[in-house]
N, C-alpha and C positions, 0 to 999 in steps of 0.2 A: 325750095330750095332752101328758104331762110328756116322752113319749120323743120327740113332734116339737120341745119345747123345747128336747132336750139337744144335737142337731145343730148349732145357730148356735152355742149356746156352748161346744161342743168345739171347734168350727171356729176362733172366737175365742180360745181359750187356746192353740192350735196354731198360728194367725197369729202371735202374739206370740210364744211361743216360738222359731219359725224366725226371724222378723225381727231379733228386738232379743234372743235369749240368755237370757229371764227374764221376770220378771213375770208371765207367761202362768198358770204355775201356780199361783199365789196365789189367781186367782181359781173355780178347780175347787171348794175348800170349800164357799164361798158359795153356788155355784151348785148343789151336791151338795145342800146343806143345804134352803134356800130356795126353790128351783125344784124339784129331783125328791121334795123329802120326807126326805132319808135323815136318821139323827142324826146330831150331830158326829161321833163318834167314829168310825163306819162311813164317815162321808163320809171324814175323813183316809183312812182304808185304800183306799178308790175313790180319791182323789186320786193316790195314791201308783202305782196301778195307771195311771192314764190319764198321770201325768206321766212315769213309765219309758217304758213304750210311744211316746210324742210326741219324748221327747226321746232315745232311741236311733234313731229314724227320722232325726231332724234334726240329729243328729250324725254319721250315715252321709254322707247327702248333703252336709254341709258337708266332710266327710274325703274324700270323691272330687272335691271341689274345691281340696281344698289348705289348707282352712280350719279343722284340728283339730292340735293336739299333743300325742300322745296321750301322750307319757311325762310331761310335767308334767302334764298331766289326772288321770292314775292315781294320781301323787302326792299330789294336790289331794284327790283323791276319797278316798285311804288315810289321809289326815291326818282325815277327818271320820268316820270310822267309828265312832271312841270317841261323839263326839258324838250321831251318830245312834240310836247302842243306848242311850244315857242318853237322849235325847228321845222315843223310843218308851216309856221307861219310866215316865219323868213325866206323857206323855200318859193313861194309863191311870189316875193318881192323882189328876189334877184333874176338876173338875165341867164339865159340856158349856156352861154359861152362861158362868165364867170362861175356859175355851178360846175361845171365839167374841168374847169380849172382848178376851184378847190379842192374838186374830188382826187385829182391825180395828186396832191399834198397829202390826204387822206392817205390814199395807199400807199405812200412812201414811209408815212409814218404809221403804218400797220404793218409791212414789213420790217421799220426797223423793231419794232416792239416783237416781231414774231420771232426775229433772228435773235434778238436779246433774250427771249425766254428761253431760247434754245442752251445757253450755255450760262450754268450754273454761276459763275464767279461773277458773272454780268448783271447778276439781278441784287439787288440791295438786300442784305440781310434782313429775314422778318424781325423789328424790335422785340424788347424783351415783355412789354405790356400786351402786345397781340399773340404773342406765345401764351403767357397767362390767360387771356381771354378766352383761346381756342382749348385750353387744355380741359376746363370744364366740359365743355361739347363733345370731349372723344368718344364717353360712353353712347352719346344720343348718334355721332354719327356714325357709328360701326352699325346702325340698322339701316334698314332702306328704306329709301324715301325724306322721312323729316330728321331734321337734326336743329337744333336750338342751343343759341350763344346766350348763356344767363348772365344778366347784369350783375357786375358787382358792385357793393355797397358799403363808401365809407361811415356814414352814421344813417341813421332811420330816415328815410324818405329821400335822401342823397346818393347820387350815382356818382362812382369814382371818376376820375380824368380819366384813368383808361377806356371808361365805356363810351364817355363823351366822346373822344379822339375817334375811337373806333366808327361811331354813329358817322359825324362830320367826316371821315375818309369814305365811309361806303355811301352817304347821302350824295357828296361831289363825285363818288367815282358814277352813280348812277343817274345825275344828274346830268354828265358829259356826255355819255352813252345814250340817254332818252334825247339830246340834242343831235346826237349825228344821226339815229335812226330816223327822226323826223326831219332833219334837213336833207341829208343823202340816202336815204334810204338803206342803211347797211344798218348791219346787227350790233357792231360794236367789241364782237367777241377778242378783240386783240387786246382791249380794255379789261374785260370783264375777266376773265382766264387770269391776269396778273393779279389783280386786284383780290380775286378769292385765294389765290395763293398767298400771296403776302401778306392781306389783312387778317384773313378768318384761318389759314393755314390750312388749307385745303390740297389734297395731294392732286395730282395731275389729273386724272380718270375722274373725280370729282366735280372738279372746277371746270371740265369740260363740261360732262353731264349736263351741271346747274347754271351754266353760260347759256344754254341751249334754251333752258328755259326762261331765262332773263330777256333772251334774243324774241323769243317768240312773244312773248310780253309786250314788249316795247314795240313790236311789228304792229302789232294787232291794236295798239292804242295810236300809233301814227297812222294805220291806213284806216282807223274810223274817221280821223280828223279831215282825210284827203279823199276819199273815196265819194264823197258826194259832188266837191268841185271837179275833182277830175275822174274821168273816165276810167276804167281797165280795157286794154286789149285784150279781150279773154281769146282770141283764136291765135294769140301767141302767148301769151300768159300761160294757157293751161298745159299745153304739152311741155314747156318749160318748166314748171311745175313738176309734172310729172316724170319728168327725167331727174330734177331734184331730190325728188323723194326715192326714187331708185337709189341714187345715190348716196342719199345720206343713210341709207339702211345698210350697204357695201362698206360705208365709210366708217358705220359705228364698230363695226366686226374689225375692218382694217386697222383702226387707231388701238384696238385692243390687242393685237399682234405683231403690228409692225411698231417701229422706231419711230415716238411721237415726234424726237426731236429732230429725225431726218424728213418725216413728212412735211414738217414747218417750215426746215431751211428752203426745200425746194418749192413751196409755195410760194414762198417769201421772195424768193428768186421772179417766180412767176409774179407776182404782185408788181415788181421794180419794171419790170418790161411793159407791163399793160398800162401803168403808170406814166412811163413816157411817150409810150402810141397816143394815149389821152392828151396829155398836157399839149402834143402836136399838132393834134387836130383839133382842139380847141384854141389854139393862138393861130391856127393856120385860115 
């Protein structure tokens, strides 16, 4: 019965990842704990397997459609390596009840960020320096796969303040996302997508595709640090992952045709409901 239940749950997670670029992975841990019966910490490790596999397939599909900026995505992912290692180490030190309680808070924050991203007037305007930085990358971003942001130079050998600020914001966002991936086993797409839109000026489809590349990278780094000390329940994780892979393929097509704002709003409401349930169970 649990294996049968894993199929629609994995499908839902894949649908969310493929269509809105984030949020789906945050459901993996509650599903593995409360539906599949795993303990919280093995569930985090299993979640990383599911998220890494589905995000890689989703990123590849978006890349084929020219909606992934590989260079920026890899830099964002590299910025999160230290945070991912720290998060994985701290995960081993906290109690399962505290982990789930904190996880419910992350889900509420994710729902808030997803709802805010659906309303243009709720998003802060991209500062002028960021617009100028992304303007030079416009030509490269038109080509499939790879785009680069050229560093502006005020004097020979000296980077401009706008370049330094851009690098600092990307490094900060990347570190936060990496920490959350290592500690909670989530991809952090609800942070990655707004960061790519506001800082680098990506349009939403490109931000979603690039977000999946970052999620896959961070998940693989976190998984590599945990798999040796925490086993993976393959009998549960494998069918869950297969369903997620099917979902991410369907979600990629759905996100291209349906309204991303509408999909995001519905998924944010689901996150709030699951967060309330997770908090109640962790405190009970």
